[in-house]
N, C-alpha and C positions, 0 to 999 in steps of 0.2 A: 397567166392571171385572166379570169372571167370578168365579165360585166353583166350586170343584171339590168334588165330594163323592164320598166312597168308601165304599162299604156295609159294608165289614168293619173299619172304624175307628170308635173312638167319636166322638159328634159334635163333642166340642171339637178333636179332632185331623183328623177329616174335612173341615171346612171351613177352606179355604185362602184367604187374604186377602193381597194384597200389602201391604197397610197393616199386617197384623198381623207380617208377616216383616220390616218396618222398625223395629219396635220397639226403643228402646236404641240405634239407629244414632248418635244425636248424641252420647251419652255414649263411645261407642267413638272417633268422630271426635276429640272433645276429648282423650280419653287419648293418642292418636296425636299430635295437633296442637300441645298445649300444650308439650310437652318441645321441639318443634322451635323453636317461637316463644320460648320462654325462652332456648334455646342462641343462637337469632339476637341476641335482646336483649343477653344477655351479652357476646357477641362485639363488637357494636356499642360497647357501654360500655367493654370492654378496650381497643379500638382508639382510643377517645377518651383514655382514661388514658394510653397509650403516647404518642400524640401530644402530649399536654401535658407529659409527662415528658422527650420529646426536646426540644420547644422550650424547656423551663427549662434544661436541660442544656446546649443550644447557647448560649442566651443568658448562661449563666454562664461558659462558655467564652469567649465574646466579650468580655465584661467583663475576666475576667482578663487576656486577651490586650492590651486596650487599656491597661489599667493598667500591665502589664509593658512594653510598647513604648514608654512614655512615655520622654521623654529623661532623666529622672530616675528612672524606674522600675526595679525590680528583679523578678526571678523570684519571690523570696518574697513581694512585694506582689502580684503578679498571682496567685499562687497561692491567698494569704490573700482576695483580693477575690472570686475565684469561688467559694470555699467560703463566704464570707458571703453571696453571693447565692443559693447553694443553700439555705443554712440559714434564710435570711429568707422563703422560701416555704413554703407550706403544702399543698403537692401530696403528700405522702406519700412524698417521695424518701427512700431509707435506704440505708446502707453506701456513702455517697458518698466516692469518693478523687478528688483533684485533683492532677496532675503538672503540671510546667511545664520549659521549655528556653528559654533566651535566649542568642542568638549576637550578634554583633556587628550582625548585619543583620536577624535575624529573632526574635519571641518567639512561642512556642507554648504553649498551655495545653490539656491534655485533662482532661476531666471524665468519670468514670465513675460510675453509680449503678444502683441497682435500683429499679424502680416497683411500686406496689401491683398486685396479682394478684387477678382474681376468679375464677381457676383454681386450684385446689388444688394445693401442691406445685410450682407454676412461679413463679419469680421473675424477671421480663424485665429482662435487662441491657442498658443504654443506654449508649454512648460516644459523644462528641461532641469535637470539637476546633477549634480556632481559632488561626490564625496572622496576625500582621500585622507589617509592617516597623517595625524599630526607628528611633524618631525621631532624627535626627542635626542637632546644629547646624553650621551652615556659616556662615563668615563672611566 
């Protein structure tokens, strides 16, 4: 390690050392890196929450379609089953709406909900739909 001396500068400024030049660099690195690391962490958690909400919404739609497609099932029973399924979970889903349509051959249930968001002013919307053939008794 070499030192540089300048005769026209005071002694504390005249002595240059690479070690002295890097003082505080760890603090600056942390100031830059910590927000980036927290952003990545929050994005990962947000992705997991979205996946959980999507999975629960799809399971509710499938449950409602299964009830609605039964031989003695009705559209209202399928909608109620899907609503009960979503409300029985503790996933933080809110503003859930369930709609359904049953024809002579197909029962379809659509569940729309909003999940918890870690990002301010954003409310991710999830819509899942499930269809099943209606059971028919043949004799």
